[in-house]
Each structure stands twice: as C-alpha cells, then as structure tokens.
PDB file of N, CA, C, O and CB in Angstrom:
ATOM      1  N   MET A   1       0.576  -0.945  -0.095  1.00  0.00           N
ATOM      2  CA  MET A   1      -0.017   0.081  -0.118  1.00  0.00           C
ATOM      3  C   MET A   1       0.734   1.227  -0.060  1.00  0.00           C
ATOM      4  O   MET A   1       1.721   1.232   0.676  1.00  0.00           O
ATOM      5  CB  MET A   1      -0.810   0.034   0.684  1.00  0.00           C
ATOM      6  N   PHE A   2       0.454   2.182  -0.687  1.00  0.00           N
ATOM      7  CA  PHE A   2       1.373   3.571  -0.662  1.00  0.00           C
ATOM      8  C   PHE A   2       0.151   4.713  -0.639  1.00  0.00           C
ATOM      9  O   PHE A   2      -1.064   4.532  -0.709  1.00  0.00           O
ATOM     10  CB  PHE A   2       2.554   3.773  -2.262  1.00  0.00           C
ATOM     11  N   ALA A   3       0.839   5.835  -0.527  1.00  0.00           N
ATOM     12  CA  ALA A   3       0.269   6.701  -0.714  1.00  0.00           C
ATOM     13  C   ALA A   3       0.212   7.767  -2.111  1.00  0.00           C
ATOM     14  O   ALA A   3       1.297   8.264  -2.411  1.00  0.00           O
ATOM     15  CB  ALA A   3       0.565   7.076   0.261  1.00  0.00           C
ATOM     16  N   ASN A   4      -0.875   8.103  -2.891  1.00  0.00           N
ATOM     17  CA  ASN A   4      -1.065   8.463  -3.979  1.00  0.00           C
ATOM     18  C   ASN A   4      -0.051   9.680  -4.406  1.00  0.00           C
ATOM     19  O   ASN A   4      -0.448  10.806  -4.106  1.00  0.00           O
ATOM     20  CB  ASN A   4      -2.403   8.699  -4.020  1.00  0.00           C
ATOM     21  N   PRO A   5       1.381   9.566  -5.161  1.00  0.00           N
ATOM     22  CA  PRO A   5       1.889  10.587  -5.529  1.00  0.00           C
ATOM     23  C   PRO A   5       1.631  11.688  -5.989  1.00  0.00           C
ATOM     24  O   PRO A   5       2.375  12.662  -5.876  1.00  0.00           O
ATOM     25  CB  PRO A   5       2.355  10.381  -5.969  1.00  0.00           C
ATOM     26  N   ARG A   6       0.080  11.676  -6.816  1.00  0.00           N
ATOM     27  CA  ARG A   6      -0.175  12.666  -7.693  1.00  0.00           C
ATOM     28  C   ARG A   6      -1.388  13.425  -6.758  1.00  0.00           C
ATOM     29  O   ARG A   6      -2.473  12.921  -6.466  1.00  0.00           O
ATOM     30  CB  ARG A   6      -0.592  12.059  -9.283  1.00  0.00           C
ATOM     31  N   GLN A   7      -0.885  14.803  -6.367  1.00  0.00           N
ATOM     32  CA  GLN A   7      -1.257  15.634  -5.660  1.00  0.00           C
ATOM     33  C   GLN A   7      -2.816  16.097  -6.170  1.00  0.00           C
ATOM     34  O   GLN A   7      -3.648  16.382  -5.309  1.00  0.00           O
ATOM     35  CB  GLN A   7      -0.188  16.609  -5.638  1.00  0.00           C
ATOM     36  N   SER A   8      -3.167  16.157  -7.623  1.00  0.00           N
ATOM     37  CA  SER A   8      -4.318  16.265  -7.925  1.00  0.00           C
ATOM     38  C   SER A   8      -5.243  15.121  -7.753  1.00  0.00           C
ATOM     39  O   SER A   8      -6.398  15.431  -7.459  1.00  0.00           O
ATOM     40  CB  SER A   8      -4.280  16.666  -9.015  1.00  0.00           C
ATOM     41  N   ALA A   9      -5.034  14.160  -7.847  1.00  0.00           N
ATOM     42  CA  ALA A   9      -6.171  12.964  -7.025  1.00  0.00           C
ATOM     43  C   ALA A   9      -5.945  12.571  -6.391  1.00  0.00           C
ATOM     44  O   ALA A   9      -6.782  11.700  -6.155  1.00  0.00           O
ATOM     45  CB  ALA A   9      -6.686  11.969  -7.318  1.00  0.00           C
ATOM     46  N   ALA A  10      -4.880  12.562  -5.453  1.00  0.00           N
ATOM     47  CA  ALA A  10      -4.823  12.179  -4.126  1.00  0.00           C
ATOM     48  C   ALA A  10      -6.028  12.421  -2.755  1.00  0.00           C
ATOM     49  O   ALA A  10      -6.127  11.758  -1.723  1.00  0.00           O
ATOM     50  CB  ALA A  10      -3.646  12.810  -3.852  1.00  0.00           C
ATOM     51  N   GLU A  11      -6.815  13.566  -3.191  1.00  0.00           N
ATOM     52  CA  GLU A  11      -8.157  13.562  -2.823  1.00  0.00           C
ATOM     53  C   GLU A  11      -8.998  12.566  -2.947  1.00  0.00           C
ATOM     54  O   GLU A  11      -9.204  11.853  -1.965  1.00  0.00           O
ATOM     55  CB  GLU A  11      -8.678  14.376  -3.322  1.00  0.00           C
ATOM     56  N   GLY A  12      -9.478  12.380  -3.845  1.00  0.00           N
ATOM     57  CA  GLY A  12     -10.436  11.112  -4.041  1.00  0.00           C
ATOM     58  C   GLY A  12      -9.805   9.761  -4.197  1.00  0.00           C
ATOM     59  O   GLY A  12     -10.582   8.825  -4.386  1.00  0.00           O
ATOM     60  N   ILE A  13      -8.654   9.534  -4.152  1.00  0.00           N
ATOM     61  CA  ILE A  13      -8.118   8.155  -4.528  1.00  0.00           C
ATOM     62  C   ILE A  13      -6.665   8.403  -3.204  1.00  0.00           C
ATOM     63  O   ILE A  13      -5.568   8.759  -3.634  1.00  0.00           O
ATOM     64  CB  ILE A  13      -7.589   7.969  -6.703  1.00  0.00           C
ATOM     65  N   PRO A  14      -6.796   8.245  -2.176  1.00  0.00           N
ATOM     66  CA  PRO A  14      -5.717   8.676  -1.216  1.00  0.00           C
ATOM     67  C   PRO A  14      -4.348   7.939  -1.193  1.00  0.00           C
ATOM     68  O   PRO A  14      -3.203   8.245  -0.860  1.00  0.00           O
ATOM     69  CB  PRO A  14      -6.262   8.567   0.123  1.00  0.00           C
ATOM     70  N   TYR A  15      -5.098   6.595  -1.800  1.00  0.00           N
ATOM     71  CA  TYR A  15      -4.051   5.526  -1.726  1.00  0.00           C
ATOM     72  C   TYR A  15      -3.937   4.323  -2.878  1.00  0.00           C
ATOM     73  O   TYR A  15      -4.896   4.232  -3.644  1.00  0.00           O
ATOM     74  CB  TYR A  15      -4.288   4.862  -0.398  1.00  0.00           C
ATOM     75  N   GLY A  16      -2.908   3.463  -3.038  1.00  0.00           N
ATOM     76  CA  GLY A  16      -3.197   2.429  -3.794  1.00  0.00           C
ATOM     77  C   GLY A  16      -2.344   1.156  -3.300  1.00  0.00           C
ATOM     78  O   GLY A  16      -1.365   1.106  -2.556  1.00  0.00           O
ATOM     79  N   VAL A  17      -3.055   0.148  -3.971  1.00  0.00           N
ATOM     80  CA  VAL A  17      -2.068  -0.833  -3.354  1.00  0.00           C
ATOM     81  C   VAL A  17      -1.760  -1.708  -4.726  1.00  0.00           C
ATOM     82  O   VAL A  17      -2.524  -1.614  -5.686  1.00  0.00           O
ATOM     83  CB  VAL A  17      -2.774  -1.816  -1.934  1.00  0.00           C
ATOM     84  N   VAL A  18      -0.444  -2.675  -4.765  1.00  0.00           N
ATOM     85  CA  VAL A  18       0.510  -3.193  -5.395  1.00  0.00           C
ATOM     86  C   VAL A  18      -0.456  -4.588  -5.648  1.00  0.00           C
ATOM     87  O   VAL A  18      -0.876  -5.025  -4.577  1.00  0.00           O
ATOM     88  CB  VAL A  18       2.010  -3.229  -4.548  1.00  0.00           C
ATOM     89  N   ILE A  19      -0.830  -5.262  -6.671  1.00  0.00           N
ATOM     90  CA  ILE A  19      -1.495  -6.744  -6.494  1.00  0.00           C
ATOM     91  C   ILE A  19      -0.620  -7.193  -7.479  1.00  0.00           C
ATOM     92  O   ILE A  19      -1.254  -8.111  -7.999  1.00  0.00           O
ATOM     93  CB  ILE A  19      -3.243  -7.052  -6.790  1.00  0.00           C
ATOM     94  N   GLN A  20       0.613  -7.094  -8.140  1.00  0.00           N
ATOM     95  CA  GLN A  20       1.052  -7.631  -9.152  1.00  0.00           C
ATOM     96  C   GLN A  20       1.712  -8.758  -8.522  1.00  0.00           C
ATOM     97  O   GLN A  20       2.354  -8.651  -7.477  1.00  0.00           O
ATOM     98  CB  GLN A  20       1.806  -6.777  -9.987  1.00  0.00           C
ATOM     99  N   ASN A  21       1.544  -9.882  -9.189  1.00  0.00           N
ATOM    100  CA  ASN A  21       1.823 -11.536  -8.772  1.00  0.00           C
ATOM    101  C   ASN A  21       3.594 -11.380  -9.127  1.00  0.00           C
ATOM    102  O   ASN A  21       4.197 -10.526  -9.778  1.00  0.00           O
ATOM    103  CB  ASN A  21       0.719 -13.049 -10.075  1.00  0.00           C
ATOM    104  N   ASP A  22       4.036 -12.496  -8.450  1.00  0.00           N
ATOM    105  CA  ASP A  22       6.060 -12.772  -8.552  1.00  0.00           C
ATOM    106  C   ASP A  22       6.048 -12.985  -9.941  1.00  0.00           C
ATOM    107  O   ASP A  22       6.981 -12.637 -10.665  1.00  0.00           O
ATOM    108  CB  ASP A  22       7.005 -14.454  -7.606  1.00  0.00           C
ATOM    109  N   LEU A  23       4.867 -13.630 -10.406  1.00  0.00           N
ATOM    110  CA  LEU A  23       5.176 -14.542 -11.794  1.00  0.00           C
ATOM    111  C   LEU A  23       5.355 -13.380 -12.846  1.00  0.00           C
ATOM    112  O   LEU A  23       6.071 -13.823 -13.745  1.00  0.00           O
ATOM    113  CB  LEU A  23       3.754 -15.733 -12.319  1.00  0.00           C
ATOM    114  N   LEU A  24       5.071 -12.343 -13.047  1.00  0.00           N
ATOM    115  CA  LEU A  24       4.895 -11.133 -13.850  1.00  0.00           C
ATOM    116  C   LEU A  24       5.989  -9.917 -13.481  1.00  0.00           C
ATOM    117  O   LEU A  24       5.870  -8.785 -13.950  1.00  0.00           O
ATOM    118  CB  LEU A  24       3.374 -10.630 -13.609  1.00  0.00           C
ATOM    119  N   ASP A  25       6.960 -10.269 -12.668  1.00  0.00           N
ATOM    120  CA  ASP A  25       8.305  -9.821 -12.206  1.00  0.00           C
ATOM    121  C   ASP A  25       9.034  -9.365 -13.352  1.00  0.00           C
ATOM    122  O   ASP A  25       9.574  -8.269 -13.199  1.00  0.00           O
ATOM    123  CB  ASP A  25       9.096 -10.909 -11.491  1.00  0.00           C
ATOM    124  N   ALA A  26       9.200  -9.973 -14.556  1.00  0.00           N
ATOM    125  CA  ALA A  26      10.037  -9.827 -15.975  1.00  0.00           C
ATOM    126  C   ALA A  26       9.301  -8.629 -16.352  1.00  0.00           C
ATOM    127  O   ALA A  26       9.891  -7.984 -17.220  1.00  0.00           O
ATOM    128  CB  ALA A  26       9.952 -11.186 -17.225  1.00  0.00           C
ATOM    129  N   LEU A  27       8.166  -8.118 -15.959  1.00  0.00           N
ATOM    130  CA  LEU A  27       7.531  -7.265 -16.935  1.00  0.00           C
ATOM    131  C   LEU A  27       8.179  -5.926 -16.232  1.00  0.00           C
ATOM    132  O   LEU A  27       8.620  -5.918 -15.083  1.00  0.00           O
ATOM    133  CB  LEU A  27       5.709  -7.397 -17.053  1.00  0.00           C
ATOM    134  N   ALA A  28       8.159  -4.770 -17.141  1.00  0.00           N
ATOM    135  CA  ALA A  28       8.877  -3.453 -16.807  1.00  0.00           C
ATOM    136  C   ALA A  28       7.833  -2.689 -16.121  1.00  0.00           C
ATOM    137  O   ALA A  28       8.148  -1.561 -15.741  1.00  0.00           O
ATOM    138  CB  ALA A  28       9.471  -2.628 -18.109  1.00  0.00           C
ATOM    139  N   THR A  29       6.486  -3.165 -15.866  1.00  0.00           N
ATOM    140  CA  THR A  29       5.259  -2.528 -15.653  1.00  0.00           C
ATOM    141  C   THR A  29       4.935  -2.824 -14.020  1.00  0.00           C
ATOM    142  O   THR A  29       5.765  -3.531 -13.449  1.00  0.00           O
ATOM    143  CB  THR A  29       4.096  -3.135 -16.747  1.00  0.00           C
ATOM    144  N   GLY A  30       3.933  -2.397 -13.326  1.00  0.00           N
ATOM    145  CA  GLY A  30       3.266  -3.094 -12.154  1.00  0.00           C
ATOM    146  C   GLY A  30       1.846  -2.851 -12.243  1.00  0.00           C
ATOM    147  O   GLY A  30       1.446  -1.925 -12.949  1.00  0.00           O
ATOM    148  N   MET A  31       1.056  -3.571 -11.614  1.00  0.00           N
ATOM    149  CA  MET A  31      -0.371  -3.508 -11.477  1.00  0.00           C
ATOM    150  C   MET A  31      -0.675  -3.074 -10.040  1.00  0.00           C
ATOM    151  O   MET A  31      -0.272  -3.572  -8.989  1.00  0.00           O
ATOM    152  CB  MET A  31      -1.035  -4.877 -11.826  1.00  0.00           C
ATOM    153  N   THR A  32      -1.403  -2.127 -10.226  1.00  0.00           N
ATOM    154  CA  THR A  32      -2.060  -1.393  -8.706  1.00  0.00           C
ATOM    155  C   THR A  32      -3.469  -1.031  -9.092  1.00  0.00           C
ATOM    156  O   THR A  32      -4.052  -0.864 -10.163  1.00  0.00           O
ATOM    157  CB  THR A  32      -1.185   0.224  -8.099  1.00  0.00           C
ATOM    158  N   LEU A  33      -3.808  -0.970  -7.779  1.00  0.00           N
ATOM    159  CA  LEU A  33      -5.320  -0.585  -7.598  1.00  0.00           C
ATOM    160  C   LEU A  33      -5.468   0.497  -6.839  1.00  0.00           C
ATOM    161  O   LEU A  33      -4.914   0.736  -5.765  1.00  0.00           O
ATOM    162  CB  LEU A  33      -6.154  -1.603  -6.985  1.00  0.00           C
ATOM    163  N   PRO A  34      -6.391   1.278  -7.552  1.00  0.00           N
ATOM    164  CA  PRO A  34      -6.542   2.609  -6.137  1.00  0.00           C
ATOM    165  C   PRO A  34      -7.461   2.171  -5.114  1.00  0.00           C
ATOM    166  O   PRO A  34      -8.395   1.398  -5.324  1.00  0.00           O
ATOM    167  CB  PRO A  34      -7.286   4.270  -6.637  1.00  0.00           C
ATOM    168  N   LEU A  35      -7.149   2.721  -3.925  1.00  0.00           N
ATOM    169  CA  LEU A  35      -8.107   2.712  -2.492  1.00  0.00           C
ATOM    170  C   LEU A  35      -8.855   3.672  -2.133  1.00  0.00           C
ATOM    171  O   LEU A  35      -8.439   4.732  -1.663  1.00  0.00           O
ATOM    172  CB  LEU A  35      -7.443   2.613  -1.332  1.00  0.00           C
ATOM    173  N   VAL A  36     -10.176   3.342  -2.349  1.00  0.00           N
ATOM    174  CA  VAL A  36     -11.311   4.555  -1.870  1.00  0.00           C
ATOM    175  C   VAL A  36     -12.354   3.905  -1.111  1.00  0.00           C
ATOM    176  O   VAL A  36     -12.720   2.730  -1.069  1.00  0.00           O
ATOM    177  CB  VAL A  36     -12.111   5.385  -3.176  1.00  0.00           C
ATOM    178  N   SER A  37     -12.872   5.299  -0.325  1.00  0.00           N
ATOM    179  CA  SER A  37     -13.689   4.782   0.473  1.00  0.00           C
ATOM    180  C   SER A  37     -15.059   3.986   0.016  1.00  0.00           C
ATOM    181  O   SER A  37     -15.547   4.664  -0.889  1.00  0.00           O
ATOM    182  CB  SER A  37     -13.921   5.774   1.208  1.00  0.00           C
ATOM    183  N   ALA A  38     -15.720   3.058   0.216  1.00  0.00           N
ATOM    184  CA  ALA A  38     -17.042   2.572   0.106  1.00  0.00           C
ATOM    185  C   ALA A  38     -17.972   3.872  -0.442  1.00  0.00           C
ATOM    186  O   ALA A  38     -18.376   3.778  -1.601  1.00  0.00           O
ATOM    187  CB  ALA A  38     -17.528   1.955   1.605  1.00  0.00           C
ATOM    188  N   ARG A  39     -18.339   5.097   0.340  1.00  0.00           N
ATOM    189  CA  ARG A  39     -19.044   6.001  -0.247  1.00  0.00           C
ATOM    190  C   ARG A  39     -18.178   6.830  -1.665  1.00  0.00           C
ATOM    191  O   ARG A  39     -18.838   7.144  -2.656  1.00  0.00           O
ATOM    192  CB  ARG A  39     -19.451   6.945   0.983  1.00  0.00           C
ATOM    193  N   ASP A  40     -17.287   6.998  -1.623  1.00  0.00           N
ATOM    194  CA  ASP A  40     -16.610   7.664  -2.945  1.00  0.00           C
ATOM    195  C   ASP A  40     -16.635   6.625  -3.995  1.00  0.00           C
ATOM    196  O   ASP A  40     -16.824   7.082  -5.122  1.00  0.00           O
ATOM    197  CB  ASP A  40     -15.004   8.172  -2.728  1.00  0.00           C
ATOM    198  N   ALA A  41     -16.474   5.191  -3.906  1.00  0.00           N
ATOM    199  CA  ALA A  41     -16.620   4.285  -4.813  1.00  0.00           C
ATOM    200  C   ALA A  41     -18.324   4.438  -5.435  1.00  0.00           C
ATOM    201  O   ALA A  41     -18.594   4.541  -6.632  1.00  0.00           O
ATOM    202  CB  ALA A  41     -16.191   2.840  -4.080  1.00  0.00           C
ATOM    203  N   VAL A  42     -19.281   4.422  -4.376  1.00  0.00           N
ATOM    204  CA  VAL A  42     -20.451   4.228  -5.057  1.00  0.00           C
ATOM    205  C   VAL A  42     -21.164   5.691  -5.624  1.00  0.00           C
ATOM    206  O   VAL A  42     -22.301   5.700  -6.094  1.00  0.00           O
ATOM    207  CB  VAL A  42     -21.376   3.431  -4.059  1.00  0.00           C
ATOM    208  N   LEU A  43     -20.254   7.010  -5.495  1.00  0.00           N
ATOM    209  CA  LEU A  43     -20.657   7.875  -5.746  1.00  0.00           C
ATOM    210  C   LEU A  43     -19.646   8.358  -7.325  1.00  0.00           C
ATOM    211  O   LEU A  43     -19.803   9.351  -8.036  1.00  0.00           O
ATOM    212  CB  LEU A  43     -20.708   8.625  -4.411  1.00  0.00           C
ATOM    213  N   ALA A  44     -18.971   7.605  -7.416  1.00  0.00           N
ATOM    214  CA  ALA A  44     -18.229   7.289  -8.563  1.00  0.00           C
ATOM    215  C   ALA A  44     -18.897   6.267  -9.762  1.00  0.00           C
ATOM    216  O   ALA A  44     -18.589   6.190 -10.952  1.00  0.00           O
ATOM    217  CB  ALA A  44     -16.983   6.698  -8.001  1.00  0.00           C
ATOM    218  N   GLY A  45     -19.736   5.654  -9.136  1.00  0.00           N
ATOM    219  CA  GLY A  45     -20.425   4.587 -10.043  1.00  0.00           C
ATOM    220  C   GLY A  45     -19.700   3.520 -10.196  1.00  0.00           C
ATOM    221  O   GLY A  45     -19.716   2.873 -11.243  1.00  0.00           O
ATOM    222  N   PHE A  46     -18.816   3.143  -8.937  1.00  0.00           N
ATOM    223  CA  PHE A  46     -18.287   1.520  -9.334  1.00  0.00           C
ATOM    224  C   PHE A  46     -19.211   0.792  -8.614  1.00  0.00           C
ATOM    225  O   PHE A  46     -19.177  -0.438  -8.631  1.00  0.00           O
ATOM    226  CB  PHE A  46     -16.637   0.999  -8.851  1.00  0.00           C
TER     227      PHE A  46
END
C-alpha cells in the first residue's frame, strides 16, 4: 500500500495497492489498484 503520489488525484484516491504477482516480475510495469472509501466508490459509479 502506498500514498497516491499525484497531488491532483490524492483527495479522491488517497492510496493505492500493488497487486502484481511474482510471476509477472519480468515485466517493466506493475499492476496497482486505487483504494477509495465505499462512499466515494458509490458516488463514482463503481
């Protein structure tokens, strides 16, 4: 888990979590998911 480094988005999406499996370590990219409150997710239509 990490704090959102983008100041412009941190208010709505304050944290993220890395979900990439070790099997994908060879890739130069990573997979992350935003962490938001349930209320904010409902308001955003998730």
